[in-house]
N, C-alpha and C positions, 0 to 999 in steps of 0.2 A: 745441170741434172740431178737430182736427189742421190744420196746415198743411198746404194741397193744392199739389202741385208738378206743372204741365201735363205732360202726354204726348203733346204734338201729334209725330208721325210719328216715333215711337219705332220702328216696325216696318221703317222706313226706315234705318236707322241700323247701322254695322257691328257686328258681334256676335261673329264670329270670333276670340277672341284663344289667349293661352298658358294662359288660365286654366282653360279645358274641357281635362279630361283624357281621353287619347286610348287607350283598353284596347288590350292588345296582341292580335295576331291567333293564335287557336286554331290549333294547329298543324293542317297537312293533309295528308291523304294521297292518293296515288292513287288513281284507281276499280279499276283491278286487280287491288286489295287484296279487293275484295269481291267474289263469282262473282256474286249477284245483279244489284249495279248496274252492274257491268259488260256483263250481258246488255242491261240497262236502257237503257244510255247507249248501246248498239250497237244497238239496234232505234230510237231517239228520231234518232240519227246520218240513218237511213238516210231518213229523212222531213222533218228539218228542220236549219239550222246551228247548230250548236252551236258557240259564241266562247269558253266555258272550261267545266271541270266538275271535279269535286274532292270529296271525303269528310271532315267536319267534325263530331267529336263523332258519329259514326254514321250521319249523313245525308248523302245526296247535294247538292252544290250545284249547278245547272245554269245556265248563263248564255246567253239565247237574243234572238232579235231581236224588237224590241217587238211588230211586227207578227205575230208568229205565236203569241202566248198563245193567243189561243182554240184553234186547231189542236194547239198542243201538250197544254195542258188535256186536249181529249178525245181526244186518241191516249192519255193517262195512262189515263185514265179508264176507255173500253172495251177496249185493247189489253193495257195493263199493268196492269191490277186496280188502279192508284189511287183508288181509288173515293169519298175525302173530301179535303173544300177544308177542314181545320181553322183555318188562319189566313191572311189578305192584308191586305197595309198599304205603306206606302211610309217610306223613309227621306230625311232632308231631307242633302242634300248640297250645297244652293245657295251655300254660302260657298265651296268647294272648286271646283264647276265649271259654276256654276247646272243640276247637275241634279237628279232625282230617283232613287231605286232603289226599284224596285215587285218584289215577293216574294209569291210564292204558295208556301203551307203544305201538301205533299201525302201524305195516309198511304193505306198499302196493309194491309189489316188481313190478309190472307191473304198475303203476303211480309212482313209484320210490321216494316215499312220505311219511310222517310219520304225526301222530294225536296221541296229547295226550289227551285223553279223565281224564275229575277230577271232583270229587264233594266233598262235605265236609260232616262229619257227625259229629255227638255229641260223646264226650266220654261216652263210655258203649253201644253204638250204635252197630247192626254188618252190614256189607254188604252181598248183595248176590254174590253167588258163581257163578264165573262163568267158574266153571272147566269141564262142561260138551261142553261148546263150545270149549276151547283150555285146551288140556290135560296139557300144561303146567303149568297153573294155579294152577296144584295141589298142586304143590312144592310153589310156590308163597305164597298164600293164607296160605300156612301151616305158611311160614315162618315170614307173617307179623301176625299172631297169636302169632307165638314164639315170635316176638322180642318189637311186639307194645300191644299183647293183644285184636288185634281188630276180633273178631270169622269172619266166613262165613259161611252163612247160606246155608244149602243142601250140604255141603260138604261130600264127602263121608268118611271120617276121618280126622277129626280138631284135630290132635293131636300137640305138640309140633317136631320138626323137627332138630334144634340144639343145643336146651337145652336139658339136662333129664326130664321127661315126669312130675318129680315132683319139677321142679324147682319153685323158687318163684319169683314175678318180669319181667319184660319186659327190655329187654339191650337196646334196641334202643331209650326208653324213654330219655327224656331230664332229667328227673329228678333220671333217675338210674345212679351211682356214678361209675368214670373209676376205681373203686380200688374196686369195689362189696358193697353190705351192709352187715348188720350183719349174713343173713343165705349164702352167698356166702363164704364170711371168714372161715365158718366152714362145710361149706357143705362135702367136699371128709373126712376131718378130722370124721366126725359124720357117715357117709356113711360105710366109712371101717373099722374106729377103735372102733368105740362108743363115744359115749359124755364123758364118765370116761375117755377118753384119751387126753381131751384139753388140761389140762394144764401140761402133758407129751409133747403133739406136736406141742401144739401154731396153731393160725390160720396161714389161706393161706395167702402169700403176692403175692398180685395180680397187685402190681404198677409196668409195667415194664418199667415205663419210671426209674425208680429207681435203679440202680445198685451201691452197696459199695463194693469198691476192698479191704475191711477188710473181706467179710463175705466170708469164704471158706466152708459154706454149703452149699452156693446155686450158686455163680457164681465161674466162671472158671476165673483165673484170668493169660492170656495170656503170657507168657513168664518169670509169678513168679511162677507157680504154686507149691502147697503144698499140703499137703496130707490132707486127711476131717479132721477137728477139729483141726489140726494145730493150734497154737495161732500167730496171724499174728505181726512181730513187725515192718515192715516198711523197715527194712535193707536188706531185701532177694536179694541173686545177681540173674541176669535175668538169664534164660534158653536157650540154643540155642535151637532153633527151624529148622524143619526139616518139609518138605512137604511129604514127602511119607515114604512107610513102608523101614524099615531097610535094605540095600542091591537094595533099588531101585525096579523097574519093568521093567520086562523083553523088551529090544526092547526100553524102555525109560530111557532118562539121569534122572538120579538121579538132583532134583529142590532142591536146598537151600539156606537158605536166603542171603546167601554172593554172590551169583551167579545172584540172581534176580535186578531187575532194576525198578525204578519208572518213570513212563513215564508223565512226566509235560505238556506235548503239548497234549491237545486233541484232535487237529485236525491229531495226527501222524496215 
């Protein structure tokens, strides 16, 4: 069994260092350079406060107040023909200023235009649910809660959607370790066998980037397969590989490794 390193309080540790690459900003254009977006923005400003607006990658980005989100999306849908909410989620800026950036991606099939509505909330604040405007927001808001811990007020079923209901922590926060924390390491062991089995089974190995060719308990050794639990010496003979069941498949020529060809030319 691999040596285990406890992961207590890993989510509370500082994580924002120079090793995180910060991508350069995509160039911004003035909204006035697009007649359709300019008209939409003018109509929006008559009803709501717009903090900032610009065009990036042929779509308009609009920053608003967080408490205006329901009214803004309703106005976009009913008055400006942006009838589809194609995506919504959050961006973790907790290390920078303890905030989340929430965004809603709107699409108008009639205008063939996209608008992205954004606003910031403080850590611990909730957003207003837009599920009654767009049914697709039901699962998106649950996923945002599940992954970031951001609740949506007035949502009909504000529960986790990907992780188990009793999961601890929020996996898309930048403080959440890729290998999981102490709770994640023992979750299935405790749930299925009980904590008394920890010493017998050991913690879950969640590091998907690590492959140990000598670990016959967890990984297939393609071409050098051995029975489970066999001691690995390193001098095992390779096994002949076949790619179909014994005898082949009816009307299909049996495919073997010897008859296969590796194509080096990607344009072929």
